[in-house]
Every structure is written in structure tokens, then in C-alpha cells.
N, C-alpha and C positions, 0 to 999 in steps of 0.2 A: 551292691554288685560284689564288692569284695567278699562279703558275708557268705554268698552264693558260692564264690569260687574257693573258699578256704576249705570246706569239706571235701570237695573233688580233689584238691591238691593234696590234703592229708591222705586220702585213699590211695591216690598215685605214689606216694612216698612210704606207705606202710609196708609193701613187700621189701623195699630196700632195708628198712630197720630190721625187720625180721630176719632177712638172710644175714644180716650183720651179727645179728644175737644167736644165730642156729649154733650149736654145739659142732665142732668139727672132728673130735676124736670119736672114735668108733666106742660104743658102751663098754665094753670090757676094758679098753684101752684108759677110758676116763674112771673108771673104778680104780684100776692099778695106780693113776696119777693121784687121784684123791687119796688113797690108802698111804702111797709111800712119799708123796709130796703135797700134804694137804695145805702149805703156805705158799706155793707156786702162784706166781702172778700170772696174769692172762693177757696177752697183747689183744688190740682190738680186731685182729685177723684170727684169734684163735689159737694162737702158740703161746704154750705154758713155758715159764722160764723161772730159774731162781739164781740170784746173784751171789756166787760164791767168794769173789774178790772184786772191788772197786777199782776203777781205774780213774783216770782224770781226762780233763780236755773237753773239745767238742766232739758231740756224737758225729759217727760217720753219716755220710749222705750220698745220694744217688751221684755216679761218675767219680766217687773218691776210689784210690787204690787202696785195698785194705790187705794187710798181712796177718795171719792168724794161724795159730795150732788149733787141731781138733781131735777129737775122736769120736767116731760114729758107733752106735750100737742100737740093738733091737730091744724092745722092752724086757725080753729074757734076759739081756745082760750080754749077748755075745756081740763081739765087735764085728763090723763089716769094712772098716775103712778108719784111717788115721794119718795124721801129719804131726809128728810130736817133737822132732828135731828143730830147736829154734835157729839153727844155721841154715835150715831149709824149709822156711814156713810157706804155706799155701797163701799164694797170691793172686788177686783179681781185683776187676773194678766193677764196684758194687752198682747193681741195677742195670746190669747189660744183659741178663739172661745167662750167665755163664756158671751159674748154680741154681740149686733149687729155690723156687719163690720164697719158702720158708727163712733161708737162709739172708736173701735180699731184703726181706722184710724185718728180721729180728736185729740184724746187724745195724741197721739204721737207729736202733734204740741204744747202741752199745758206745763206749768210749775206750780209746786205747788204754789198756791195762785190765779192762773188764774180763772176768772168767765166770761164764755163766754154764748152767746146765739148761739145756733149750729142749723142748719136746714138742716135735713138729707133726701135725695131723698129716696123714696120707695126701690128702688133696694139695698141700702145700709143700709135700715132698716129690714123690714120683707116681702118686696118683693110682689110677686103676692100670697103668702099664707096668709099674714096677721098673725094674732096671737090672735085667736078667745078666748074668745069673745070681747076683748076689743079692737083689732086694727084690722080694715078691711083691705083687699088686697089693695095693691098699695097706700099706704097712706105716705104722707110725715109728718115727725115728727119734732117738734120743742122742742128743750131742753134747758133750762138754766142749764147748769154745772158748779160746783166749785170743781175744784181739790185741795183737801186738801193736801194731802201728796203723794210721791213716794218713793217707797223702792227698791233699786235694788234687782235683783234675787239673 
């Protein structure tokens, strides 16, 4: 009986596996990433990242209060947002929907002191709606992110 159920179960799981492996960056943005950052790592959700500086300690997790500095740019290099004053870091509770999905996901891989270049596909940023007037729909975002501290919930 198990032998008969196994193929059916595998067929049910196949779409999930294909979805997880689907490329999330638009083709022209993927070309840009591969040309400029060929050694970028890829998270299981499709976020590309490069470790600039390594921190230490435990990785951040859902519910933690994180403090960070960042610069947000478009692929063309234009900046759209930043928080760079260490005396006034950006703070939020991770995993509570206060930031874009890409941030909630990638910061859970970071440790205090990590500084990363992070490339977030549109569907994990502002998607088809964008964030008028600064961020158009379907825009890949590039962040330099420096995780200063992680305080447990």
C-alpha cells in the first residue's frame, strides 16, 4: 500500500519544490547580479547576499528587537532611503511585518556586527504595488545592511 501512495505523495510535493527553486529576480536584474556579484550567495527564498564584514554571536530570530544601519538603493545605484547615524539606528521587532519580507527573512541569517550587501527580489520587497512615490512596482532593491545589535524578546 505504501508503494502505491508514495508516487502520489511525490506528485503532490513537486509543485512545492519547483516553487522554492523558481528564480525570483527579473531576468535583466539577474543578469546584473551575475555580472557584478558572481560570488553572491542565495538564500532559500531567493535573496542574494554578500558578506562584507562578519559579526559574532547568535543569529537574529523572530520576535527579537534588532538595531541596524542601512542604505537602500536601486540597481542603477540611486539611493532611495538610508539610516546611517549609529546614534539613531533603525530599530524594529523581527518577524512582525514592520518591514518588507526580504528584511524579515535575511536578517534571521545575520549576527550582530554583520555587514552585508543584500539584493531583494521585487516579490519580497514591495511587489507589484511598489511604494509611491519613491519605489516603483516590481523593483529589485539593493541594501547595504549593518546589524548592530539583537535583543531577545
